[in-house]
C-alpha positions in Angstrom: 103.8 148.3 110.3 100.7 147.5 108.4 103.1 146.3 105.4 104.9 144.1 107.5 101.8 142.4 109.0 100.3 141.7 105.4 103.7 140.4 104.5 103.7 138.1 107.2 100.3 136.9 106.7 101.1 136.5 102.9 104.0 134.3 103.7 102.2 132.1 106.5 99.3 131.6 103.8 101.7 130.4 101.3 103.4 127.9 103.7 100.1 126.4 104.8 99.1 126.2 101.2 102.4 124.6 100.0 102.5 122.3 103.3 99.0 121.3 102.5 99.7 120.4 99.0 102.7 118.5 100.1 100.7 116.3 102.7 98.0 116.3 100.1 95.2 116.7 102.6 91.5 116.6 101.3 88.7 117.3 103.8 85.0 116.5 103.1 82.4 117.7 105.9 78.9 116.3 105.6 76.1 119.0 104.9 75.5 119.6 108.8 79.1 119.6 109.4 78.5 116.8 111.9 81.1 114.3 110.1 84.4 115.0 108.8 86.4 112.7 106.7 90.2 113.4 105.9 91.7 111.8 102.7 95.4 111.8 103.2 98.4 111.1 100.6 101.6 110.5 102.8 104.7 109.0 101.3 102.5 108.3 98.2 100.0 106.1 100.3 96.3 106.7 100.5 94.7 106.8 103.8 91.8 108.4 105.7 90.5 109.1 109.1 87.0 110.4 110.4 85.5 112.4 113.1 82.0 113.3 114.2 81.1 116.0 116.6 84.9 116.8 116.6 85.6 113.4 118.4 87.4 110.8 116.6 85.1 107.8 115.1 87.6 106.2 112.4 91.4 106.0 113.2 93.7 106.1 110.1 92.6 103.7 107.8 93.9 102.3 104.4 92.5 102.5 101.0 92.9 100.8 97.7 92.3 98.1 95.2 94.4 95.7 93.8 94.2 95.6 90.0 96.2 93.6 87.7 98.8 93.3 90.4 98.9 97.1 91.3 97.8 98.3 94.7 95.8 101.5 93.8 96.6 102.6 97.2 100.1 102.8 96.6 102.4 105.3 94.5 99.3 107.7 94.4 99.2 111.4 93.2 96.2 113.6 92.7 96.1 114.5 88.9 93.5 117.3 88.9 91.0 119.5 91.0 88.6 117.3 92.9 84.7 117.9 92.0 82.2 118.1 94.7 78.3 118.1 94.8 75.8 118.3 97.6 72.5 116.3 97.4 69.4 116.9 99.4 66.4 114.7 98.5 63.6 112.5 100.1 61.8 109.6 98.9 59.2 107.2 100.0 60.3 103.7 101.6 58.6 100.6 103.2 60.5 100.2 106.5 61.3 101.4 110.0 59.9 104.7 108.9 58.2 105.9 105.7 60.2 108.7 104.3 63.8 108.4 103.7 66.2 111.7 103.7 69.3 111.5 101.5 71.5 114.3 102.4 75.0 114.2 101.6 78.3 116.0 100.2 80.4 113.9 97.8 83.8 114.6 96.2 85.6 113.0 93.4 88.9 112.9 93.6 91.1 112.0 90.3 94.3 109.9 91.3 97.0 108.1 89.4 98.7 105.0 90.7 101.4 103.7 88.8 100.1 103.5 85.4 96.5 103.4 86.7 94.2 106.4 86.5 91.0 106.3 88.5 88.6 108.4 90.5 88.2 108.1 94.7 84.3 109.0 95.2 83.9 110.0 98.8 80.4 110.9 100.6 79.9 112.4 103.9 76.9 112.1 105.8 75.9 113.1 109.0 75.4 109.6 110.1 78.3 108.5 108.3 80.8 108.0 105.2 81.0 105.8 102.2 83.8 105.3 99.8 84.1 103.5 96.3 86.5 103.3 93.3 85.8 104.2 90.0 88.2 102.9 87.1 87.8 103.8 83.2 89.4 101.4 81.2 88.6 99.5 77.9 90.1 96.3 78.6 89.3 93.5 81.1 90.8 93.8 84.5 91.7 91.1 87.2 90.7 92.4 90.8 92.7 90.5 93.4 91.6 92.3 96.4 90.4 95.2 98.3 92.5 97.3 101.0 89.6 99.7 101.8 89.9 99.2 106.0 88.3 100.9 108.9 90.4 101.9 111.6 88.8 100.8 115.2 89.3 102.6 118.7 90.9 99.9 120.6 88.0 100.4 123.3 85.5 99.0 120.8 82.9 96.3 121.8 82.2 94.3 118.5 78.9 92.5 117.7 79.8 90.0 114.9 79.6 86.5 113.3 81.8 84.4 111.1 81.1 84.8 107.4 78.8 81.9 105.6 77.3 82.2 102.3 73.8 82.3 103.6 74.5 84.6 106.6 73.1 82.5 108.9 75.8 81.9 111.7 75.5 83.1 115.3 76.3 86.7 116.3 78.8 87.1 119.1 79.5 90.0 121.7 83.2 90.5 122.4 85.8 93.2 122.8 87.8 94.1 119.8 90.9 92.3 121.3 89.1 89.0 121.3 87.7 89.5 117.6 89.4 86.8 115.6 92.5 87.8 113.4 92.4 86.8 109.8 89.0 85.1 109.8 86.0 86.0 107.2 83.3 88.0 109.4 79.9 88.9 108.3 78.6 92.3 107.1 77.3 94.4 108.7 79.6 94.4 111.6 78.4 96.6 114.5 80.6 98.1 117.3 80.1 100.4 120.1 82.8 103.1 121.0 82.8 105.4 124.0 81.1 107.8 121.6 79.3 106.0 118.8 77.8 103.0 117.6 79.2 102.1 114.3 78.1 99.5 111.5 80.2 98.5 108.9 78.9 97.1 105.6 78.6 97.8 101.8 76.1 99.4 99.5 75.0 98.7 95.7 77.1 95.5 95.1 75.9 94.4 91.8 79.0 93.2 90.1 81.6 92.6 92.9 81.5 89.5 95.1 79.7 89.7 98.5 81.9 91.7 101.0 83.3 89.9 104.2 85.6 91.8 106.7 88.8 90.2 108.4 90.4 91.8 111.2 93.9 93.1 110.9 95.3 94.5 113.8 92.9 97.6 114.8 91.5 97.5 111.4 88.5 95.9 109.6 89.7 95.0 106.1 87.6 94.2 103.2 87.5 90.8 102.0 86.2 88.5 99.2 85.5 84.9 100.7 83.8 83.8 97.4 86.6 84.8 95.1 89.8 84.7 97.5 91.9 84.9 94.3 90.1 87.5 92.6 88.3 87.8 89.4 87.9 89.3 86.0 85.8 92.4 85.3 83.9 93.1 82.1 85.7 95.3 79.7 84.8 99.1 80.5 84.3 101.1 83.3 84.5 99.4 86.7 82.6 100.9 89.6 82.8 99.3 93.1 80.3 98.9 95.7 80.4 101.7 98.5 82.2 100.6 101.6 80.5 102.3 104.2 80.4 103.3 108.0 77.1 104.3 109.6 78.3 106.5 112.7 75.4 106.8 115.0 75.1 108.9 118.4 72.5 106.3 119.7 70.7 103.1 118.7 67.7 104.9 117.4 69.9 106.8 115.0 71.7 103.4 114.0 68.5 101.7 113.5 66.9 104.5 111.3 70.1 105.1 109.2 69.0 105.3 105.5 72.4 105.4 104.2 72.6 102.1 102.6 69.8 102.6 100.4 70.7 106.2 99.8 74.0 104.9 98.3 71.9 103.0 95.5 70.4 104.7 92.5 66.9 105.9 92.6 64.3 103.7 90.6 64.0 104.6 86.9 61.5 107.3 86.7 59.7 105.3 83.9 59.1 102.2 86.5 55.6 101.8 88.2 55.9 100.2 91.6 52.3 101.2 92.8 51.4 97.4 92.5 53.9 96.6 95.5 52.0 96.0 98.5 53.5 95.1 101.9 51.5 92.7 104.3 51.4 89.5 106.6 52.0 86.2 105.1 50.5 82.7 106.4 53.1 79.9 105.9 52.8 76.2 106.5 56.6 75.0 106.1 58.1 75.7 109.5 55.2 73.9 111.4 54.2 71.0 109.1 56.7 70.8 106.2 55.7 70.5 102.6 52.1 71.6 101.8 49.4 68.9 101.0 47.1 69.8 98.1 43.9 68.8 100.0 44.8 70.9 102.8 45.4 74.3 101.3 41.9 75.6 101.5 42.4 75.6 105.5 45.2 77.8 105.3 43.7 80.3 102.8 40.7 80.4 105.1 42.8 81.1 108.2 44.6 83.8 106.5 41.2 85.5 105.5 40.1 85.1 109.3 43.3 86.9 110.2 42.8 89.4 107.6 46.3 88.5 106.3 47.1 89.6 102.8 48.9 86.5 101.5 49.7 83.1 101.7 53.2 81.5 100.8 52.9 77.9 99.0 56.5 76.7 100.0 58.4 73.8 98.5 56.5 70.4 97.8 53.8 71.9 95.4 55.7 70.6 92.4 54.9 67.2 93.5 51.1 68.0 93.2 49.4 65.8 91.1 45.5 65.4 90.3 43.6 63.1 87.9 44.1 65.2 84.5 45.9 68.0 86.1 49.9 69.0 86.2 51.5 70.6 89.0 50.8 74.0 87.5 47.0 73.1 87.0 46.8 72.2 90.8 48.8 75.6 91.7 46.5 77.5 89.8 43.4 75.8 91.2 44.7 76.3 94.8 45.5 80.2 93.9 42.1 80.6 92.4 40.5 79.5 95.6 42.8 81.7 97.8 41.5 84.7 95.4 37.8 84.0 96.4 38.8 84.4 100.2 40.8 87.9 99.3 44.2 86.1 100.0 46.7 86.5 97.4 49.7 84.0 96.7 53.3 83.8 96.8 54.9 80.8 95.5 58.5 79.3 96.5 60.7 78.2 93.8 64.2 76.7 93.4 66.9 79.1 92.0 68.1 76.0 90.1 64.8 76.1 87.9 65.9 79.8 86.6 69.7 80.3 86.5 70.0 82.0 83.2 67.9 85.0 82.2 66.1 83.0 79.6 65.4 80.4 82.2 64.2 83.2 84.5 61.7 84.6 81.8 60.3 81.1 81.1 59.8 79.9 84.6 58.5 83.3 86.2 55.9 83.4 83.0 54.6 80.1 84.4 54.3 81.1 88.0 52.4 84.4 86.8 50.2 82.5 84.8 49.0 80.4 87.7 47.9 83.5 89.4 50.7 84.3 91.9 51.7 87.9 92.9 55.2 87.2 94.4 57.8 84.4 94.7 60.4 83.3 97.1 63.6 82.0 95.4 65.4 79.8 97.4 69.0 77.9 97.2 71.0 80.6 95.6 74.6 79.9 94.9 77.6 81.8 96.8 77.6 85.5 96.0 80.2 85.7 93.1 80.3 88.6 90.8 78.1 86.3 88.4 75.7 85.6 90.9 75.4 89.1 91.9 74.4 90.0 88.2 71.8 87.1 88.4 70.3 88.8 91.5 70.0 91.8 89.3 68.6 89.8 86.3 66.1 88.1 88.7 64.8 91.7 90.0 64.5 93.0 86.3 62.2 89.8 85.2 60.2 89.8 88.3 59.6 93.6 87.7 58.5 93.1 84.4 55.7 90.6 85.4 54.9 92.6 88.5 55.8 89.7 91.0 57.2 90.5 94.3 60.4 88.9 95.3 61.9 87.3 98.5 65.4 85.9 98.3 66.2 82.7 100.7 69.3 80.8 100.9 70.9 84.2 100.1 73.6 86.9 100.7 72.8 90.0 102.8 70.8 93.1 101.0 73.1 95.9 100.1 70.3 98.7 99.7 69.3 97.7 96.1 65.6 97.6 97.2 65.7 101.3 96.6 66.0 100.6 93.0 63.7 97.8 92.8 60.8 98.3 95.6 59.2 95.1 94.6 62.3 93.2 96.6 60.4 93.6 99.8 62.5 91.1 102.1 65.1 88.5 102.0 66.4 85.8 104.3 70.2 85.9 104.8 69.6 85.9 108.5 69.6 83.3 111.2 66.0 83.1 111.5 63.3 81.1 113.5 64.2 78.0 110.9 67.0 77.4 113.6 64.3 77.1 116.4 62.6 73.8 115.4 62.4 70.6 117.2 62.1 68.5 114.0 65.5 69.5 113.2 66.7 69.5 116.8 67.4 73.3 116.5 67.2 75.4 119.7 68.1 79.2 119.3 70.3 80.6 122.2 68.8 83.4 124.1 70.9 86.2 123.1 70.4 86.3 119.6 67.2 88.3 119.1 69.1 90.9 121.1 72.0 91.0 118.6 70.1 90.8 115.4 68.3 93.9 115.4 71.5 95.8 115.4 73.8 93.8 113.3 72.0 92.0 110.1 69.0 94.1 110.1 71.1 97.3 109.8 71.5 96.0 106.2 67.8 95.9 105.4 64.5 93.9 106.1 64.9 90.1 106.7 62.6 87.2 106.4 62.9 86.0 109.9 59.8 84.5 110.2 58.7 85.6 113.8 56.1 84.4 116.4 56.4 80.8 117.6 53.2 79.8 119.8 53.5 76.3 119.6 54.2 75.1 123.2 57.0 72.1 122.3 58.9 74.6 120.1 59.2 77.5 122.5 62.2 76.0 124.7 62.5 78.6 127.2 60.9 81.7 125.4 57.7 83.1 126.1 54.7 84.1 124.3 55.4 87.7 124.7 59.0 87.4 123.5 58.0 85.6 120.5 54.9 88.4 119.7 57.4 91.1 120.3 59.6 89.8 117.4 57.0 90.9 115.1 57.1 94.4 116.3 61.3 94.5 116.5 62.2 92.9 113.3 61.2 94.5 110.1 60.0 92.5 107.0 57.4 94.4 104.9 56.3 90.9 103.9 56.4 89.1 107.5 56.0 85.4 107.2 54.6 84.2 110.3 56.3 80.9 111.5 53.5 78.9 113.1 50.5 76.7 111.9 47.3 78.8 111.9 45.6 77.0 114.7 48.4 78.3 116.9 47.0 81.8 116.4 43.4 81.6 115.7 41.6 81.6 119.3 44.8 82.6 121.0 44.7 85.7 123.3 46.6 87.6 120.7 44.4 87.0 117.8 43.2 90.5 117.5 46.7 91.8 117.7 47.8 89.8 115.0 44.9 90.7 112.8 46.2 94.5 113.0 49.7 94.5 113.5 51.6 96.3 110.5 54.7 95.1 108.7 56.0 98.9 107.8 56.1 101.6 109.8 56.1 105.9 110.0 58.2 106.1 113.1 60.8 103.9 114.9 62.3 104.5 118.4 64.8 102.1 120.2 63.9 102.6 123.8 66.9 103.8 126.0 66.6 100.7 128.0 68.0 98.6 125.1 71.3 97.0 125.5 72.7 95.3 122.3 73.2 91.7 123.4 70.8 91.6 126.4 67.7 93.6 125.8 66.0 94.9 122.4 63.4 97.3 123.0 61.5 99.0 119.9 58.5 101.5 120.0 57.0 102.1 116.4 54.3 104.0 115.0 52.0 103.4 112.7 49.4 106.1 111.5 47.9 106.8 115.1 49.2 103.7 116.9 52.1 103.0 118.8 53.2 99.2 119.1 56.1 98.4 121.7 57.7 95.2 121.7 60.5 94.2 124.0 62.9 91.0 124.0 65.0 89.9 126.9 68.1 87.6 126.6 69.9 85.3 128.7 69.5 87.0 131.9 67.0 88.6 134.1 66.8 92.3 133.5 65.1 95.1 135.2 64.0 98.0 132.6 62.2 100.9 132.7 61.2 103.7 130.0 58.8 106.2 129.7 56.1 107.4 127.1 57.2 110.9 126.2 56.8 110.1 122.7 53.1 110.2 122.8 51.1 113.1 122.1 48.3 112.5 124.0 46.8 110.0 126.1 46.4 106.5 125.1 44.3 103.2 125.3 46.8 100.6 126.2 46.6 96.8 125.6 49.5 95.4 127.6 50.6 91.7 127.3 53.5 90.4 129.9 54.8 87.0 130.7 52.6 84.9 132.9 54.5 83.7 135.9 56.3 80.3 135.5 54.3 79.7 132.3 55.8 79.9 128.5 52.7 79.5 126.6 50.4 82.2 128.2 50.1 86.1 128.5 49.0 88.2 131.5 47.0 90.9 129.9 46.0 94.5 131.0 43.9 97.2 129.6 44.2 100.6 130.9 44.8 104.4 129.8 48.3 105.8 129.7 50.0 109.5 129.1 53.2 110.6 128.1 54.3 111.1 131.7 54.1 107.8 132.7 57.1 105.4 133.4 57.0 101.9 132.8 59.1 99.6 135.2 59.7 95.8 134.2 61.2 93.0 135.3 62.0 90.6 132.6 63.0 86.9 133.0 65.4 85.2 130.9 63.7 84.5 127.3 61.0 86.9 128.2 59.3 89.9 126.7 56.9 92.7 126.6 54.3 94.0 124.2 52.0 97.1 124.4 49.6 98.6 121.6 48.9 102.1 121.9 45.7 103.7 120.5 46.1 107.3 120.4 43.0 109.5 120.4 42.9 111.6 117.1 
C-alpha cells in the first residue's frame, strides 16, 4: 500500500513538472509575498499577469521588443536556467519621506526569439512590478517598437492626459471604456480598480525615447511618440528602460512608492552630493516677466526677509548691459549682492546655448564663474534617444561644477535623480504658468486634484505654487493656493507670485517656515482623485496639512490620529464670499479630534501643527 502511494506521488510530480515545463510558467513573488508575477510562454508567445494579495491586479499582458523586424515576444523559448536575486537596502532621499526602502526579488530569464538571444529581467516589489529587456549584441540594431503592455480590468477608472513633448496637457477622469483608442497618452497614467490604485510609467530611461501609452482593447501598450518609425541603437549591449506598474492598496501607498527611483542605479560611491541643498525660491517671471537689472536688489531683499534660500534670475538677464559691463558682469554684480543677503542664485538658461557636451561645459563654466549655485535649463527638444543622452550629459557636467539643476520645457522624470541627486526638480507638468491673466490662461478647477496622483507619481515637479494676487485667482481661494505648497513636492520650490504678495500677508510667517522636503507623508482618507486632494506631511516635530478642493462643494472629515501628542494648531480656512483672504484660528488639538469641513469649489484648507517634544 505504501509503495503504491509513493509511486502515485512520483507520477503526479512528474506530470506536474512536465506540464509546467510544457507551459513554461515562471513565477516571481515579492519579498513580502504580497505581489506575484507569472511569466508565461504559451504557443511560443511571451506574456505575463500579476496578482496582489491573491487578487488579480493585471490581466494577461503582452511582452516583447521589435528589433530588426523580429518581435522578441514571438517564437520564444527559454535557453537556460533563470537567475534570481533578492535585494534589501535603504537610502536617503529628498522627497515625501526622508528614507527610501528598496526591497525586491529579481529574476533574469535567458530567452531566444528566432535568432535573437536576450534576457528578460523581472522585478517584484511589495508595491508593484517592473520589466525590462537586455540584448547583448556587437552590432547596431534598429528598434521599431515596444510591445510591452499592461492588461487592465474592465472596471478601471482612468486618470490620464494626451501626450505632449512638454507633459503640459490637461488631465482627464474617465472610465476605461472612454479612454481613447490608439492615441498617445502621457505617463504616468493612473487607474483605480475595485481593489487597487495602479500607476504605469517607466524608470531609468537614458538611451530610449520618452515613453507614452496607447490603449488597445483593455491593454495599455508602450509607444514611442518622438520616434514613431524606431531608431538605431549604438553597437553593444542594449538595455531598455524599466516598464513598471505601481500597485498600491491606497493613495498613501501610491504617493509614497519609491519604485521608480529604486529601479535606477545608486550614485557612484565616489560622488559627493553633500553640497545639494533643497529650499524655497523667489522668482519674478510669472508675476512681472523679464527681470530688470535695476530691480534685482528688491527681490533679494524680499527673499532674505522671508528667509528663503534662493532667488531665480529668469529669462531676460542676457540682455542686461551697464556702462563697461556685459551681461555676465551684470549677472555677477547681482549675484554678489544676493550673497550679502544670504540668498543664493539660480540662473535660467536656454538649452540652445548648450546642445553639445562641449557647449554645456563652456556655458556652465560661465554660470559658475558668475557665482550661481544652480541652473534652470529651458526649451529642451522632444525626448528622442539623442536628447535623453543630452539630459545625462547635462547632469554629469552640472555635477562636476556643483550646480543644482532644474529642467524646464521637458519630459517627465524617470527616477534618475537617485543617481544624480542634484537634479532637484523639473517641470514637465501643467503648472501655474497656465493660471496667468497676461496670457489669458485660466486653470480648470479639477486639475489640482488629479496631478498629485498622476504626474507627481513620477517625481517632483516645478509647478510654481501659491498665487495670492487677486486678479490672478480666477475662482481659487488663498487657502487653496497655499495648500499647493504642501501637496505638491518640489525640493526646490519656486513660488509663483511677486514678493509684495507674500510680505505682510497673513500667511507670511507660514511661508517663512514651510519645508520643501518631508520626513513623512499621509494622504488623508477624505481624498478623492479628481475631487479632493488632502495631504498631511511631517517635517521633524511639525505636521503641515494642505487640502485642495475641485469643481464642486465637498463636505469632508478626517481625524488627527497620526499625532503622537497634543499640538498647537494654526488653521487657515476660506473666508466667506472672498477669494483673497483667510479666516484664521489658533487652538490646541489632539489625536482624538475629528475635523469636519465644507469646502467651496476651488477652495482649500491649511493647518500647521506644532507638537510638543
